[in-house]
N, C-alpha and C positions, 0 to 999 in steps of 0.2 A: 475272344478277345481281339482287341483290333490295337495296332501298335504301329505309330506313325513317328518319323524322326523328322528335326529341324537340326542342322549342324551348321555350326560358325565357320567361316572359310577361314578366318587367322587363327581363333585359339583351336578348331576342330571339336570342341564342346559341342554335346548334344542336347535338346531338349526331346524328350519321350514323351508323345501324348499317347495316352491308353485309355480307352473305352472297353464297354463291355457290351457293346452292340450299336448299329446304327439307331439314332433316335435317344441313344441312352445315355448314361454317367459318363464322366470322364475326370481323368487327373491329369496333371504334367508332372514329371518328374526333372527337376531343373529347368532352368529359363535363360540358358546362356545363346542357343541357338536363336537364328531369327525368326519372328514372331510371325511374318506374313503365311507362310505355309502351315504353319500350326490353325492360324485362323481360319485360312481358305478350308482346312480340312474340318475344322469345329463346324460352320457353316455348311459345308457339304454334307457332312453324316448328321447334322441338326442334333449336336451332343450340348449337353448340359455340364459345364465344365465345373465340379465340386470342389478342386481344391489343388494347390500346390505342394509337392512334397520334395524337399531338398536334401541333396546326400550330402553337402556342407556348405561352407561359409563362402568360399572363392567367388572372385567376383564373376570368372568365367563361366561359373554356373547359376548365378544369381541375378545376372542385370536386367531382366526385364520381371522380375518379380512384382514391383509395383504397379508396373503396367498392366498386368494380368489382373491383380487383385483390384485396380480402379474399373477395368473394363468388367469384370466378371462378377466383381464382390466375393470374389472366393478368398478361402485362407491360406496363409503363407505358413507352412508346417516344417520344422527342423528340429534336431536333436537339442534337447535341455541344455546341453554342458556348452553348445556353442550360440546361446540366444544372445549373449550381449557382442557376439561376433557379426551376427547377422543385423545388428541394430535394432530390429524388432521381430518377434513373431509371432502369429495370431494363436497358434498352437504349438505346445511342445511335446517330442516324443523321447520314448525311451525303447529300449530295446526290449524286444518280444512284443510290444504295442500291437494290434489287431486292428484295423478299420475296414470297416465294410463301405464299399462306395457302389451303387446299383447290385449288379451281380460280381462286382468283383470284390476278393478277399485279399487283402494286405496285410502283411506282416512285416516290422520294421525289424530290421539287424543290424545291431551296432557293431561296426567294422573300423575300429580306429587304427590310426598308423599315419596315413598322408593327414587327418587331422583327427584332432579330439575325439569330436562328434560325429563323424564318418556314419553314414545310414546307407545300408543297403537294403531294398525293397523287393520283397518274394511275393507275385502277383499269383495266386491262383495255385502255387505250390508248382509253379512249369515256369515262369520268367522271374530273373531275377537283376535288378538295376541295381548296378556296384559302384556308380561313382567312380571317384577316383582311385579306387583298392585295386580293382582287377582289370586290366584291359585283354585284348584278344594280342595274346602273345608278350604282354608287359605287365607292369604293376605301376601302383604309385610309387611317388619318393616318400623319403620320410624327412624332407628338408624345407617344405612349403611351408606358409605362416600357418601356425597352429596347429603343426604337427606333433607327434608323439614320439614312437620308437619304432627302432627294426624287430623287436621282440613282440611289439603290437601286430604290426601288418602281416607278419609272416603266421601269428596266430589268427590273426582275421581272416586270412586266406588258406592256411592250411585245415584250422580246426572248424571255421565256420563254413564259409564259402566251398569248400572242395568237399565236405561232408553232406552238400544237396545231393541228389540224384544226377547222375552222369548226363542225363539227356534234359537238364534244365537249361534254357536257354539264358545266356548272360549277354547284357545290354548294357554297356560301360558307358561311363560319362564322358569318353573320347572315340569317337571313329567307330569300326564295324563291330556287330554281334559275333558271340562265338558262342562254346555250349561248357558246362564243365568239365564236360568227358574230354573235349578237344584241350583245354585249359590243363587238366591234369596229364593227358598225354605230351602235350606239346611246348605248353608254358616253360621258358628256361629258368625262369626262378623256381616254380613249382618242381620241376624236374631236379633241380639240384638240393632243394631243401628234401626231397624224397629219396634223394640217394642214388638217383638213374643217372646224373652225370657228375664227375668231379670237379672240385674248383680250381681255377687255374693257378694260384698262389705266387702271382707277379707283383714285384713291388713297383708302386706308383707312388705320386702325390696328388693326393685327392684333398679339395678343397683346402689346398696347401699344406698338408698334413701327410707324414710319412703314413703308407697304408700298405696292405695287400688286397690286391684285385682278386676278386673270387670269381666274377663274372661281368661279362660286359653283352648286352643282348640290345637287339633291335627295340626301338621303342614306337609309340603309336604314329611317332611325328616324323618317323626317317631318322632321327637322332638316334641316341644309343642312353642306355640307363644301366647304372653298374652297382654290384654289391660290392661294397670292402670291408675290410678290418683295419682299423685305426693302429698305429702300433704303439702309440702312447698309453691309450688305456684300455685297447683289445674290445673297443667297442665294435660293433656293426652298424652299417649304414646302408641305405639306399639313395644314390646319388645320381646327378645329371654326367652322361658321358662326358658332358663337355668341361668338367669341373674335374676330371682324372687324367692325368699324364704320366707317361712311361717315365721312369728315372734314368 
């Protein structure tokens, strides 16, 4: 398997090019990264780009969808629950759907939370592309457009992604790769949910609402991301650290 990356300089969002072999079939996972490095690698390796697989509908992950579709005639694929949010999809996918591209075996995993139709793509049972659900040392928020809930993202990470073999490589929607084992041991959110670390329990204002801060961790962009419990309804949320202030 060949894996190449292009990352947007501002958004830090990744486009992943995955191919079975030189001269073989390839897919793209998300298209927010610059096209030039991807096009150069496709030409260099003489690849046949078969389709674009979208983890979710946010603009920093789909910016170049149409450009690839027009250039290569490849279908744009995403979860059926987000078809209207994409504007249009050539193929809709559901949880557990299996795709064969050349010698690549791909399985779609529904991992909602950051968005309703968030997908991960497990390829050859060796590499998982996690979109904006799981990053190296961080996780996705539950306040972005089209989000669902804290309970969803916690389940998606603990009960879906963390059940993959520990040596599974993780290729996230932003920044650098990791492995399931590394995130199991070191990701602050996973450690908190596993009971390895204790919640902070300090009183804060989060999104202008009184809340209890359970965790503040460094995010992929150098900022921070927080887990909070709101006082008014006791609901949990994953929010940007910039929206959390000490009382």
